[in-house]
C-alpha positions as CSV (number, residue, x, y, z in Angstrom):
1,M,81.0,54.2,219.5
2,A,81.4,57.4,221.8
3,D,78.7,56.0,224.4
4,A,80.2,52.1,224.3
5,I,83.9,53.4,225.1
6,R,82.5,55.5,227.8
7,A,79.9,52.3,228.8
8,F,82.9,49.9,228.8
9,D,85.0,49.1,231.9
10,W,88.6,50.1,231.0
11,S,89.6,49.4,234.8
12,G,90.4,45.7,233.8
13,T,92.8,46.2,230.8
14,S,96.1,47.8,230.8
15,I,94.9,51.4,229.8
16,G,93.2,51.5,233.4
17,G,89.7,53.3,233.9
18,I,88.6,56.0,231.8
19,D,89.4,58.8,234.8
20,T,92.9,57.9,234.4
21,W,93.5,58.2,231.1
22,S,96.1,60.7,229.9
23,P,95.2,64.3,228.3
24,A,97.0,62.4,224.8
25,L,94.6,59.8,224.8
26,K,91.5,61.4,225.7
27,T,92.5,63.6,222.7
28,I,93.2,61.2,220.3
29,V,89.9,58.9,221.3
30,E,88.0,61.9,220.8
31,M,89.3,62.8,217.6
32,A,88.7,59.3,216.6
33,V,84.9,59.0,217.4
34,H,84.1,62.3,215.6
35,S,85.8,61.4,212.3
36,K,84.0,60.1,209.2
37,Q,87.3,58.3,208.1
38,A,87.6,54.7,209.4
39,I,89.9,54.9,212.3
40,C,91.0,52.5,215.0
41,L,93.8,53.0,218.0
42,V,95.9,50.6,220.6
43,W,97.2,51.4,223.5
44,G,98.6,50.3,226.3
45,A,100.5,47.0,227.6
46,D,98.1,44.8,225.6
47,L,97.7,46.8,222.9
48,N,93.9,47.3,224.0
49,F,91.4,48.0,220.9
50,I,89.5,51.4,220.3
51,Y,87.6,52.2,217.1
52,N,85.1,54.3,215.5
53,D,82.1,53.7,213.6
54,T,82.9,53.7,210.4
55,Y,85.6,51.4,211.3
56,A,83.0,49.1,213.0
57,R,81.8,48.0,209.6
58,F,85.1,46.2,208.6
59,L,84.9,43.9,211.8
60,G,81.8,41.6,211.2
61,V,80.7,39.2,213.3
62,R,83.7,40.0,215.7
63,E,82.6,43.8,216.4
64,M,80.3,42.5,219.1
65,S,83.5,41.5,221.1
66,A,86.4,43.5,219.7
67,L,86.3,46.4,222.1
68,G,88.7,46.9,224.5
69,Q,90.5,43.7,223.4
70,P,94.1,42.8,222.9
71,F,94.7,43.8,219.2
72,E,96.2,40.7,218.6
73,Q,93.1,38.6,219.6
74,V,91.1,41.0,217.8
75,W,92.9,40.6,214.3
76,A,93.9,36.8,215.0
77,D,93.4,35.6,211.4
78,V,95.5,38.3,210.0
79,W,98.0,38.4,212.7
80,D,101.3,37.0,211.2
81,D,100.7,39.4,208.3
82,I,100.0,42.6,210.2
83,A,102.2,41.6,213.2
84,P,105.5,43.2,211.7
85,I,103.8,46.4,210.6
86,V,102.4,46.8,214.4
87,L,105.9,46.2,216.0
88,D,107.4,48.7,213.2
89,A,104.6,51.3,214.5
90,L,105.5,50.4,218.0
91,S,109.3,51.1,217.3
92,G,108.1,54.6,216.2
93,N,108.2,54.1,212.5
94,G,105.0,55.1,210.7
95,S,104.0,53.2,207.5
96,W,101.8,53.2,204.3
97,F,100.3,50.3,202.8
98,E,98.0,50.1,199.2
99,N,95.3,47.7,198.3
100,M,97.2,44.8,200.5
101,K,95.7,41.8,200.2
102,L,94.5,39.8,203.8
103,I,92.7,36.7,203.8
104,M,90.4,37.3,207.2
105,T,87.2,35.7,208.6
106,R,84.8,38.5,209.3
107,K,81.0,36.6,208.6
108,G,82.1,33.5,209.2
109,Y,83.8,32.3,206.2
110,E,87.2,33.7,204.5
111,E,87.4,36.0,201.7
112,E,90.2,37.9,200.0
113,T,90.1,41.2,201.2
114,Y,92.2,44.6,200.1
115,W,93.3,47.6,202.3
116,S,94.8,51.0,201.9
117,F,96.1,52.1,205.2
118,S,98.5,53.8,207.6
119,Y,99.8,52.8,210.8
120,S,101.4,55.5,212.7
121,P,103.5,55.7,216.3
122,L,101.1,57.2,219.0
123,Y,102.8,59.0,222.1
124,G,102.5,59.1,225.7
125,M,103.0,62.4,228.4
126,N,106.5,61.0,228.6
127,G,107.3,61.3,225.0
128,R,107.4,57.6,224.9
129,V,105.5,55.4,222.1
130,A,102.5,54.2,223.8
131,G,100.2,53.1,221.2
132,M,99.2,53.0,217.5
133,I,96.4,54.5,215.2
134,N,95.3,53.0,211.8
135,I,93.6,54.7,209.4
136,A,92.2,52.3,207.1
137,T,89.8,52.1,203.8
138,E,88.5,48.9,202.4
139,T,89.5,48.7,198.6
140,T,88.1,44.9,198.1
141,D,85.2,46.2,195.4
142,A,87.4,48.9,193.8
143,V,90.7,46.0,193.5
144,V,88.4,42.9,192.5
145,D,86.5,45.5,189.4
146,R,89.9,46.3,188.4
147,Q,91.1,42.7,188.2
148,A,87.6,41.6,186.3
149,L,88.5,44.8,183.7
150,S,92.0,43.7,183.4
151,E,91.1,40.4,182.7
152,S,88.1,41.2,180.7
153,V,90.4,43.6,178.6
154,A,93.2,40.9,178.2
155,E,90.3,38.3,177.2
156,A,88.8,40.8,174.6
157,Q,92.7,41.5,173.3
158,R,93.2,37.5,173.1
159,K,89.7,37.6,170.7
160,L,91.2,40.5,168.5
161,E,94.6,38.9,168.0
162,L,92.7,35.3,167.4
163,Q,90.4,37.2,165.1
164,A,93.4,38.9,163.2
165,C,95.0,35.6,162.8
166,L,91.9,33.9,161.3
167,D,91.5,37.0,159.0
168,A,95.0,36.4,158.2
169,Q,94.4,32.8,157.6
170,H,91.3,33.8,155.4
171,R,93.3,35.9,153.2
172,V,95.8,33.5,152.6
173,I,93.4,30.8,151.9
174,Q,91.7,32.8,149.7
175,R,95.0,34.1,147.3
176,E,95.7,30.0,147.4
177,M,92.4,29.0,146.2
178,A,92.4,32.1,143.5
179,H,96.1,30.9,142.4
180,R,95.2,27.3,142.5
181,I,92.4,27.6,140.7
182,K,93.8,30.1,138.0
183,N,96.3,27.1,137.2
184,M,93.5,25.0,137.1
185,L,91.4,27.0,135.0
186,S,95.1,27.5,132.1
187,M,95.7,23.9,132.5
188,T,92.5,22.9,131.5
189,M,92.3,25.1,128.6
190,A,95.8,23.8,127.6
191,V,94.2,20.1,127.6
192,V,91.4,21.0,125.4
193,S,93.1,23.5,123.0
194,Q,95.8,20.6,122.1
195,S,93.5,17.7,122.2
196,L,91.4,19.2,119.9
197,R,94.2,20.4,117.8
198,H,95.5,17.2,117.6
199,A,92.7,14.4,117.6
200,Q,91.8,12.8,114.4
201,S,87.8,13.2,115.6
202,L,85.7,14.8,118.0
203,D,85.0,11.3,120.1
204,E,88.8,10.9,120.1
205,A,89.2,14.5,121.7
206,G,86.6,13.7,124.0
207,R,88.1,11.0,125.3
208,T,91.2,12.0,125.2
209,I,90.1,15.5,127.1
210,S,88.0,13.2,129.6
211,H,90.8,11.2,130.6
212,R,93.5,14.2,130.6
213,I,91.1,16.3,133.1
214,A,90.2,13.4,134.9
215,A,94.0,12.9,135.8
216,L,94.0,16.7,136.6
217,S,90.9,16.5,138.9
218,N,92.7,13.6,141.1
219,A,95.9,15.3,141.6
220,Q,93.5,18.4,143.0
221,D,91.4,16.4,144.8
222,L,94.7,15.2,146.5
223,L,96.2,18.8,146.7
224,V,92.8,20.1,148.5
225,S,92.5,17.0,150.8
226,T,95.6,18.1,152.7
227,R,96.1,21.7,154.2
228,E,100.0,21.9,153.1
229,A,101.1,23.8,150.2
230,T,103.0,20.7,148.8
231,T,102.7,17.1,148.4
232,D,104.5,14.1,148.1
233,V,105.9,12.7,144.8
234,R,105.2,8.9,145.7
235,T,101.3,10.1,146.6
236,I,101.0,11.6,143.3
237,I,102.3,9.0,141.0
238,H,100.4,6.1,143.0
239,Q,97.2,7.7,142.7
240,T,97.7,8.5,139.4
241,L,98.7,5.2,138.3
242,N,96.0,3.1,140.7
243,P,93.6,2.8,137.6
244,Y,96.4,1.1,135.9
245,Q,97.6,-1.1,138.5
246,T,96.6,-5.1,138.3
247,S,97.2,-7.8,140.8
248,D,100.1,-9.1,139.2
249,D,102.0,-5.6,140.3
250,R,103.1,-4.8,137.0
251,I,104.3,-0.9,137.7
252,H,107.0,-0.6,140.4
253,L,107.7,2.9,142.2
254,T,110.9,3.3,144.0
255,G,111.9,6.5,145.7
256,P,112.2,8.3,149.2
257,D,109.3,10.8,150.3
258,I,109.8,14.0,148.3
259,A,107.4,17.1,148.6
260,I,106.7,19.3,145.7
261,Q,104.7,22.3,145.2
262,A,101.1,22.5,144.2
263,Q,101.6,23.3,140.5
264,Q,104.5,21.1,140.0
265,A,102.5,18.1,141.4
266,L,99.2,19.1,138.9
267,G,102.1,18.6,136.0
268,L,103.6,15.5,137.2
269,A,100.4,14.1,137.6
270,L,99.4,14.9,133.9
271,A,102.6,13.3,132.8
272,I,102.3,10.0,134.5
273,H,99.0,10.2,133.1
274,E,99.8,10.9,129.6
275,L,103.1,8.2,130.3
276,A,100.4,5.2,131.8
277,T,97.8,6.1,129.2
278,N,100.6,5.2,126.1
279,A,102.0,2.7,127.9
280,V,98.3,0.8,127.6
281,K,97.9,1.8,124.1
282,Y,101.5,1.2,122.7
283,G,103.8,0.3,125.5
284,A,104.6,-2.1,127.9
285,L,101.2,-2.2,129.4
286,S,99.7,-3.7,126.2
287,S,101.3,-6.8,126.8
288,D,100.9,-9.1,129.2
289,A,104.6,-9.7,129.7
290,G,105.6,-5.6,130.3
291,T,106.5,-4.1,133.2
292,V,107.1,-0.5,134.1
293,E,109.5,0.7,136.3
294,V,108.9,4.2,137.8
295,S,112.1,5.8,140.3
296,W,112.9,9.2,141.7
297,K,115.7,11.1,143.5
298,L,116.6,13.9,145.1
299,D,120.2,15.2,144.4
300,D,120.8,18.5,146.4
301,N,117.7,20.4,145.3
302,Q,117.6,18.9,141.8
303,L,114.9,16.3,141.6
304,E,115.1,13.4,139.0
305,L,112.3,11.2,137.7
306,I,112.8,8.0,135.3
307,W,109.9,6.4,133.8
308,V,111.3,3.0,131.9
309,E,109.0,0.3,130.3
310,Q,110.1,-3.1,129.4
311,G,108.7,-6.3,128.3
312,G,106.4,-4.8,125.8
313,P,106.9,-4.1,122.2
314,P,109.7,-2.1,120.8
315,A,108.8,1.7,121.3
316,V,108.5,3.4,117.6
317,Q,109.0,7.5,117.5
318,P,105.6,8.3,116.2
319,T,105.7,10.4,112.9
320,R,103.7,13.3,114.1
321,G,104.3,14.8,117.7
322,G,100.7,15.6,119.3
323,F,99.9,17.6,122.7
324,G,101.2,14.2,124.6
325,S,104.4,14.7,123.0
326,R,104.6,18.4,123.7
327,L,103.4,18.0,127.4
328,L,105.9,15.5,128.3
329,S,109.0,17.0,126.2
330,R,108.0,20.8,127.0
331,I,105.3,21.8,129.5
332,V,106.0,19.3,132.4
333,P,109.6,20.2,132.4
334,S,109.0,24.0,132.5
335,Y,107.2,23.5,136.3
336,F,110.5,22.5,137.4
337,H,112.6,24.9,135.6
338,G,114.4,21.5,134.2
339,E,114.6,19.3,130.9
340,A,113.1,16.3,130.0
341,H,114.4,13.4,127.5
342,Q,112.2,10.3,125.7
343,S,114.2,7.5,124.6
344,Y,112.2,5.3,121.6
345,E,114.1,1.6,122.1
346,A,113.6,-1.7,121.3
347,S,113.2,-2.8,125.0
348,G,110.9,-0.3,125.6
349,F,110.2,3.6,126.2
350,R,112.0,5.6,128.2
351,Y,111.3,8.9,129.6
352,A,113.2,11.2,132.1
353,V,112.5,14.7,133.5
354,S,114.8,16.7,136.0
355,G,114.7,20.1,137.4
356,K,114.5,22.0,140.7
357,I,112.0,22.3,143.8
358,S,112.3,25.2,146.2
359,E,114.7,25.3,148.9
360,E,111.5,25.6,151.2
361,V,110.0,22.5,149.6
362,M,113.4,20.9,149.8
363,L,113.8,21.4,153.6
364,A,110.3,20.2,154.1
365,S,111.4,16.9,152.3
366,E,114.2,16.2,154.3
367,T,112.3,17.0,157.7
368,N,109.8,14.2,156.5
369,T,112.6,11.9,156.1
370,N,114.4,12.4,159.2
371,E,110.8,12.1,161.2
372,R,110.3,8.7,159.3
373,S,113.9,7.1,159.8
């Protein structure tokens, strides 16, 4: 740039011809043109622009006409951003900025650029501020790379957190599946063992086992079909009684939406299946006029379910208690930490079971009820 500066006609600028330049200005220009650091300076009333070869790379297409022009004209596209800094330097105050963002047009289009630079006042021979020097480094590539790296790290962190969440969910699912399978196998073994023990023949045992396991399977299907750890009392009862429901609507269900735990749902399904099977064989559903009323309610965290048969033959207490009786009186209540009662009356059979559901499940039931109301 030394040759270009010497060849430029400075006489038409506020600086004046080179032969009129002060020793201070000549020294500063000489230092700038020989520096490998990007440097520009402005001098005179119009802040005429002088720069070195390294700084020229920052100018883009404007470099062809920038030399000697007013600084505001050279950097018109970013003047609103840098004008306060320039004025501060001309007031005698130096400044330093790191990675300052400037939207500029250097190659015919707008681009986001970043700069680390200083503006410092320059003094004339009279001791007054006569101009300003700018030492600059473009940091666009470094800032963009750092932003990209930061985004990559953030994305990697999000993926790691997501993977950790998925792994945790997978472990929960594995534990839940192991728990459910264990419960299902235990209940299946009990059904098979007790049915064989109390059956009159292998054929009877086979039919009983088949029906009871089918009831278990239906309840398990319902539990698997939902992603929740609970299921609804009405849904369990309705699905279990569906094979016994006829067009004349002889089975009536009454009760609110109440969520119960998976193990309780399996026990309840077995109980309802047992009650329905007995009603078809010996009770209200064995006659055309018989009906069954199934009702349930939740008081505090106590669930109470009542099965009432009417219109059928009088209920007669069996002389020999089998697995069905044990299931209804002892096994099912144990899932609810409660108790059960069976009544054999002339009007029909009556069964009641009551017990606790957990506080968490009770809250879920209340939430579901409120959402539907």
